[in-house]
N, C-alpha and C positions, 0 to 999 in steps of 0.2 A: 573384241575378236577383228579380224580381219575387215578394214574399212578402208582401205586403198588402190583395188581393182575396182576401174570402173564399172564393173555388171554388179560388182556388192554396192556401187552408190546406186546406178541407176536402182538395183531394186529396193534399194531401203528407203526411196522416194515412193514406192508404196506402200510401205508401211501402214499409215492409215487405213488407204482401204482393202489393206490385205485383213484386218483384223476388223474392219467392219461387215468386209464379206461371210469370212468365218464364222461372226458371230448371229451374222443372219440367217445364215446356213442353220446353222447348230439350234436356234432357236425355235426353227421352221419341221424339224426333220419328218422324212416319208420311208412309209417300208416297200422292202423290195417290191417292183413294179408296177408301184403307185405312185412316184416322186414327178407328182404332174407339176405341183408346185416351182418345184426345184429344177424341173426340165425349163418350166419357162422361162425362169427370171435367168437361169445360165442362159438362155439360146437369145433373150432379149438382151443382156449386155455382150454378147460376143457380136449381135449385132450393130453394138457403138461403135468396134474398134472397123478399122479402116482394112480397105483389104479384106474382110473375112466373110469369105463362101460360108451362109449357115445349112446344115443338113440336120430334119427332123426323123424318130421312128424309124431310123437304120434296122433291121432286127427285132427292135422291142421298141412301142411305141412310146418309151420315156427317154428314148434315147436322144442326147445331141452330141454331132459331128463338124466341129468347124476350121475350115480348112482355109490356110494359107500358102502363096506361090509366087516366084517368080518366071513359074512357066519353064523351068533350065535345072536339071540336078537331081539329085535323090529328095528318095521320101523319108520320113521319120512321123513314128507316131506317139506322140505322150497322151496317155491315158489317166484320169480320175474315174472313182466309185462315185457315187452319189447319195447311193442309199442310207437309211437308218437300220437302226435296230428297234425290239419288242421289249425296251426296259422302259423303267420309271427310275426318272434322273434324282440321283439324292443330293447332286452339288446345288448349291442356294446363291446365284451371281445374276447380274443385270441381264445376260446372257443365258439361261438354264431354258430347258424346250417347253413350249406352250402348247405343243403335241401331248399328251397325258398318254405313258405308254409305250410312248415314242423318245429315242436317243438317239444322238450320235455317241455312240460309247465303241467307236471305231476309228475317228477322226476323220471320215469318208465329208466332212463338211469342213477340216484344213485343206484334204486334199482338191477339192473341188476351187476353193478360195487361191491356191495356188494353181493348178491349172489356168485360172480364167488373168491374174496376173501376170503370167507369162505367157497369156496370147496378146496382153494388153503391149508386153516388153520387144515382143520379136515383131510384131506390126511395127514399131517406131523401126527397128534395127531394118526391115525391110524397105522401109521406104527413103534410109539412108542408104539402099544399096548394102548392107552389112551380111545377106541371105542368098543363097542362092543354089531353091531346091525347094519344096513342098515342106509343112507342117499342118498335117490332124492330127486335132484337138477333138479326143474322144472321153464326152464325158458320158460315163457307162453305170446303166441302172442294174441293181438287183444284182451284188457282189455279193450280198449276206444269203441272201435263202435262195430257195429254186419252188420252180413252180410245180403242175401236175402230172406236170413230164420228166422231173428230176432235172433241171435245167436251170442255168441259171442266164444271164446276163449274156456275160460273155461269148460263149458259145453261135448267141445268135447273131451276137454283132459280126462274129468274124466270118460265119454261112452267108450274110447279108451282104458281104464286102467291104464293111468299115475298114478292113484294112488290107485292102487291095493295092497293088504296088509299093508298099510299103518297104523300105528293106530294112528299118529295124525299129524298134517299140520300148516303151522304157515309160518306168511310170515308177512311184514312191510310196513309202507305206509308214505313218507315225511310230514312232517306236518308245515307249511309256518307259523302258527299265535303262534306255540309257539316259544322258544328261544333254539339252543344247552344245552343240559342239563337236559332237560325236556321231558318227556315223556306221551300220551294218551293213556289212556285204557279203555275199557268199558267190564262188562260182559253182554252176552246174545246181543240182536237186534241192533246193532251197526252203522250200515248204512243201506238203506231202498230197501223194493220194488220197484221194475224199471216197468213203466205198461208205454204202450204205447196207447192212440185211436185216434181213426179217424171216424168221423162221419160225416153226411151229414142230411142236414134237406130242404125238395122237396118240393114245390108248383107249382101251375102253370103257375106261371111267366107269362107275360105280358106290355101293353104298359106302358110307364110311366105317360100317359095321365090321364088314365084310369083304377087304383086301381081297383077299385071298382066290374070289371068282370073277375077277378082271386084272385089268393092266393098269399100272395110273404114272402118267405122264410125270408129274411132279417129282416119284424116284427117281426114272431114268433121269430127271432135268440132272439129278446131284453129275452123275461122272461127268453130263456134257459138258455142266459148266466148270470141272475140275480139267478137260478137254481145252474147253476153248481158253480158258486161263495160262495153259501150259503151250500154246502157240510159238506166244514169246514170255522167254527165252527161250524156250525150249526146243523151237522146230526151226528160228530163225536168230540169226548170229547176233550176237548182244555191241558188233561192229558196225549191224545195218539197222536203221532207224526204221522201227515198228512199232503199233498199237493195236492192241483189241480190247476194243470196250464192249462191253453190257452195258447198255441205258435204261433197257425198261423191260421187264418181267408181268406177265398176265397169266394167270389160272384159277380158276375157280367159283364158285359162286356163294356157297356154303358152307359149314364148318362139318358136315355129315356126309359131302358130296364129293367122290372125288373124280373130275375133271377129263374129261375127252381128249383134253389138249390145252397146253401153254405155249406163252407166245411169247418170242423173245427177239427184240433188236437192239440193235448196236450199231457201231463205226470201225474202220478201218483202216487204219491209216498206213502210208507206208512210203519210201521216196520213189526205190526205182522200179520198172515196169516188173523184171524179175518176180520180186521182194511182194509187188501188189500180188502177180497171178500166185504164185506162193501162198499168201495167205486163201486165199482162194480154198486154194486145194486142201489144203488143211482145215478151212470150216467143214469143208464137207465130210471129210471124214471125223472129225468131232461131233457131229451129230448124227453119221451111221450107227454110234453106240449104240444109238437104243434100239438095232433092230433086233441083233442076239437078244433083247433083252423084252422084246413082243411089241416093240412098238415100231412105229413109221415117223416120216420126217418131212417138211417141206423146206426146201433152202430158198429163199428170191437174195442175190449181191448184185446192187443199185451202184452202179460204177458212175462215181458224182468227180469232179474236175482233178485234171490231171496236176500230176505235180509241176511246180514252176521251177524253171529248169531256166536260170541264169545263165547266158554268152557269156564264156571268160573275155573276149575281146572287148565288149560292151562295158563289161566291171572296168579292166580297163582304162578304156575312154573315160568313165565317169571316174575311176581314181585319179587320172591326171587332171580332170577339171578343178574336181576337190583340193588336189592338191595347189592347181593355180592360183585358184581363188580364198581361197582357205586354209594354206599352207599350214596352220596350227591347229586343223580339228585330225581328232582321233577316228581311224579310220577301224571294226572289229571286223575282223574275216572269220564267222561262225555260221550254221545255216539258220534257218529263223525259229524253226519250228517245225514239228507235226501240224499245227494251225491249216488251213485251207484259203489258198487266195484262187480264183477262176482268173485271175491277171494267168494261169499256168495252159489255160485254152492258145492265149495267143503265146508263149514261149514254146509252142509243141509244133508252132506251125512255120515262126520268125524270127531271126533273133532279136532276142529283146533281155530287156535284165529289170526288176524291184530291184531297189535297197531303203534300208527303212534310217529312219531320221531322227536322230535324239531328240524329245519333246519335254522330258523330264521334269515338272513343277518343282520348286528347292522348295518347298516345303516337309518336305518326308515322308511324304503321303503317299503310301503304294496304289497307283492310277490306273492299274490294269489295264488291257483291252477288253470290252464286252462286260467290262463293271458298271455300277449306277455310279460311283465317283469318277468315273473318266474325265481328265482336263488336261488340258494341254500348257505346254511353258509356249506362249505365242511368237518369243521373238524367233522362234524354228521356222516362222513359215516365211520370211522374205530370205531365208538360208536357203530352203526346197528350189523357191522362187528361181533362187540365180545359178543353183547347181543344173535344175534344168533348162533355162533361159542357155547356160554358157554349154551345156553339152551341146546342145540343139546345133547354137555357133557351130562348133567345133564338126562334129559331126559332118554337117550340109559342106564345112570349107574340105572335111578329108574323109571321104569313106569309111578307107582301109581298106580290109582285107575281107570282110563279112560278106559271106557266099550265101543266097538266100535261096531255101527251093521253094517253086513256085508252084498255082494251081493247086492247092492242098486245101483241105476242108478239116473243119476238125468233127473227126469221131466221136459219137456219144450211142449212148443205147437209150435217149428219149426222140422224142421229135424233132 
């Protein structure tokens, strides 16, 4: 890999510290909305950086925001998510999780370590007179899970002002399906709208020996399931990314009792607002099948995070930075899939982008996101730090033609 660009040399000097931070976070993972140790460590580390203003509890108790500014010029936000997942780690390493049943299985430990190193380097550049503008370092809790209102950490931080006056926001994500030295990017919708539906089918129930005397919601479930699984691809074009998946079915208490109701829970995934609305409409049609069969139904669709919408101009500038400092790198242009990413709350309000950073280990083991064996090749850490730092320098020197909508709040169905 290239070692000749000054930014690459600068970030490589922090390689040992990057590994130390990443492994420390990996050993002490914390679940969404409970990142107390992590946020304290981040805040204390930021306070050691010259010129850094540190704020805590913006929108979420465990959030941390650091700010560097020259008091003039545009503003950029760099975001890292800091929470972990309820997974028992299967890896046997010196830095294996010490918190039983909790694991950094999505790379947030790496994201957090990278952003701390970026903050360190940008502080030096500010002192050297190389920065004209403001940088906000957003350490966001609760990306992986939602609270009782169905909300993750991002909408709380957006509505509480963490991104106020920000001209552009950028984040990265670990990418275990690509090797180190590869980047995946995509313009426009790149990760999914995430919606959850909860439904019930109601009948009268009855004795299992006399089904003709009542109405059976389990019998009604058959055509409903066919209709649900027929929405994609029979109602949605194969060219549009969409998924309807059933995750839970609950009914009955005994072999000889026809139950009075069946509960169904599932997820809806889509890219565009139009397909999101279509899935909701078709879902209602599928459940309405029970009515001519003598049944009734209830249906609640809880809209979660919006689709991640990557700004093409921001992506173009990121690509230019990669070509400048790592000219030998390969950039793959594809959507990231139908997984959810609550950075979508940010990109629906201001121009922003997330890119995926190749991190696959060379042992040939498939270490997918959200699996007990997830791990990374740590040589990706300085690469991510160099790209984010150089992008910040470039953006603050030349804001470009990005037009920012103002005074927008995240729209949610929750509190």
